[in-house]
C-alpha positions in Angstrom: 0.0 0.0 -0.2 1.4 3.5 -1.0 1.9 5.8 2.2 -0.2 9.1 2.4 2.2 12.1 1.5 3.0 13.7 4.8 0.8 17.1 5.2 2.9 20.2 4.1 3.3 22.7 7.1 2.1 25.9 6.5 4.5 28.7 5.6 4.4 32.2 7.6 3.2 33.9 4.7 0.2 31.5 4.5 -0.6 31.7 8.1 -0.5 35.5 8.0 -2.9 35.7 4.9 -5.1 33.2 6.9 -5.4 35.8 10.0 -5.9 38.3 7.7 -8.9 36.9 6.2 -10.2 35.9 9.5 -9.8 39.3 11.0 -11.4 40.8 7.5 -14.3 38.4 7.9 -14.8 39.6 11.9 -14.7 43.3 10.8 -17.0 42.6 8.1 -19.6 40.8 10.5 -19.2 43.5 13.2 -20.0 46.3 10.3 -22.9 44.5 9.2 -24.3 44.1 12.7 -23.9 47.7 13.3 -25.5 48.6 9.9 -28.3 46.6 10.6 -28.6 48.3 14.1 -28.3 51.7 12.8 -31.1 50.8 10.4 -33.6 49.5 13.2 -32.6 52.7 15.1 -33.4 54.8 12.4 -36.8 53.0 11.7 -37.7 53.0 15.3 -37.0 57.0 15.7 -38.9 57.5 12.8 -41.8 55.7 14.1 -41.9 57.9 17.3 -44.6 60.6 17.4 -45.6 63.1 19.9 -48.3 61.0 21.8 -52.1 62.1 22.3 -52.2 61.7 25.7 -49.6 61.1 28.5 -50.0 59.1 31.7 -49.7 61.3 35.2 -46.5 61.3 36.8 -44.5 62.6 39.9 -42.8 64.9 37.6 -42.3 66.4 34.2 -38.7 67.2 32.6 -37.4 68.9 29.4 -34.6 68.7 27.8 -33.7 71.8 25.9 -32.0 71.6 22.5 -32.2 71.5 18.8 -35.7 70.7 17.8 -38.8 73.1 18.6 -41.6 72.0 20.6 -40.0 70.8 23.6 -41.1 73.7 25.9 -44.5 74.1 24.6 -45.3 70.3 25.1 -43.8 70.4 28.7 -45.7 73.5 29.6 -49.2 71.9 28.1 -48.4 68.8 30.2 -47.9 70.9 33.4 -50.9 73.1 32.7 -53.0 69.5 32.1 -51.8 68.4 35.8 -50.1 65.5 34.4 -47.1 66.5 36.9 -46.6 68.2 40.4 -43.6 70.2 38.9 -41.8 70.8 35.9 -37.8 70.7 35.4 -36.4 72.4 32.3 -32.9 71.0 32.0 -30.1 72.6 30.0 -30.9 76.4 29.9 -29.0 78.8 28.2 -26.9 80.4 30.8 -27.4 84.0 29.1 -31.4 83.5 28.6 -33.0 85.3 31.7 -36.0 83.2 33.6 -38.5 86.2 33.0 -37.7 85.5 29.2 -38.3 81.9 29.5 -41.3 82.0 31.2 -42.9 84.4 28.8 -42.5 81.8 26.2 -44.9 79.4 28.5 -48.7 79.5 28.0 -49.4 78.8 31.4 -50.6 80.7 34.3 -48.6 83.2 36.1 -49.1 81.5 39.6 -48.1 78.1 38.1 -44.7 79.7 36.7 -43.6 81.0 39.9 -44.3 77.8 42.0 -44.0 74.7 40.0 -41.2 75.3 37.6 -37.5 74.5 38.2 -34.6 76.1 35.6 -31.3 74.0 35.5 -28.6 75.9 34.3 -25.8 73.7 34.9 -26.2 70.8 32.5 -24.7 71.2 29.1 -24.9 68.1 27.6 -26.8 64.7 27.5 -25.0 63.5 30.5 -25.4 66.6 32.6 -28.9 66.8 31.5 -29.3 62.8 33.2 -27.3 63.8 36.1 -29.5 66.9 36.9 -32.7 65.1 36.4 -31.6 62.3 38.8 -30.6 64.9 41.3 -33.8 66.9 40.7 -36.2 63.6 41.0 -34.4 62.6 44.1 -34.3 65.7 46.0 -38.1 65.8 45.4 -38.7 62.0 46.1 -40.0 61.5 42.7 -40.2 57.9 41.2 -41.9 58.3 38.2 -41.4 61.1 35.6 -42.3 62.5 32.2 -39.8 63.1 29.7 -39.6 65.5 27.0 -37.4 65.6 24.5 -37.0 65.4 20.7 -37.9 61.9 19.1 -34.5 61.3 17.7 -33.1 61.7 21.4 -35.1 60.0 23.1 -33.5 56.4 23.3 -30.0 57.9 24.7 -31.7 60.2 27.1 -33.7 57.1 28.5 -30.3 55.5 28.7 -28.6 58.1 30.3 -31.1 58.6 33.1 -30.9 54.8 33.8 -26.9 55.1 34.0 -27.5 57.9 36.4 -30.5 56.8 38.7 -31.8 53.3 37.7 -34.8 53.6 40.1 -36.6 56.3 38.2 -39.5 55.4 35.9 -39.7 57.1 32.5 -42.6 57.8 30.6 -41.4 59.0 27.2 -43.1 61.8 25.7 -41.1 62.3 22.2 -41.6 65.6 20.4 -41.5 65.3 16.6 -41.6 67.2 13.6 -44.4 67.3 11.2 -44.2 66.5 7.6 -40.5 65.4 7.8 -38.8 63.4 5.3 -37.9 59.9 5.7 -34.5 59.3 7.4 -32.8 58.0 4.1 -34.4 60.9 1.7 -32.7 63.6 3.8 -29.2 63.8 4.2 -29.0 66.0 7.1 -31.6 64.1 9.2 -29.3 61.0 8.3 -26.6 62.4 9.2 -27.8 63.5 12.5 -29.3 59.9 13.2 -25.9 58.4 12.2 -24.2 60.8 14.9 -26.8 59.9 17.3 -26.9 56.2 17.0 -23.0 56.4 17.6 -23.7 58.3 20.7 -26.1 55.8 21.9 -23.6 53.0 21.3 -21.2 54.6 23.7 -23.7 55.0 26.2 -25.0 51.4 26.1 -20.9 50.2 26.4 -20.5 52.5 29.5 -23.8 51.0 30.9 -22.3 47.4 30.2 -19.0 48.1 31.9 -20.7 49.8 34.8 -22.9 46.9 35.2 -19.9 44.4 34.7 -17.9 46.2 37.8 -21.5 45.9 39.8 -21.5 42.5 39.4 -17.8 41.6 39.6 -17.3 39.5 43.1 -15.5 42.0 45.6 -11.8 40.5 46.4 -11.2 39.9 49.7 -8.5 41.5 51.7 -5.3 39.5 52.7 -5.4 38.5 56.8 -2.7 39.9 58.1 0.2 37.6 59.0 0.4 37.1 63.1 
């Protein structure tokens, strides 16, 4: 019987080429997952619309930023008695309270008694931190969160990171008669940037959870 020919060992170049193909496949799969994730995110955000009704909550929080209608929506919810107090977070430091209050169509006594302004927050993380501190100080467990539709997923994630005990009822504010996300380059770019920021927030949350779940390392006993 003929002996089987011995298998030839792969050369260094062949091994390198095999590893390169493997890493290329991993990168391709990762990019494919990210692409499908973005499409799912964009479709979900495009499907969000301003609710016709809202549940009652302990308080109402409006996060300022690009996209009109947020302040008006928050003021309307307060006027309807959907929350005890209204927090407007991320107010421009150059904007005087009187100027801001004049934009809200609510009674004067409501403006003076039931609206809190946050000038400290400068970004989404700051909004979440100030919202958590406000809710904790007032003993609120349930808030109505008012922000733009595209910003809502990350806003909810950031509040959960800042204070996981707070129950959030989203109240997204969306523009009417807008083009679909893939038909509007500016909207596409905005959603892509927001998706990237959401992934960073989710990664931070995952790292925090891993640290919380990690067992405490016992300290060594002192030698006698």
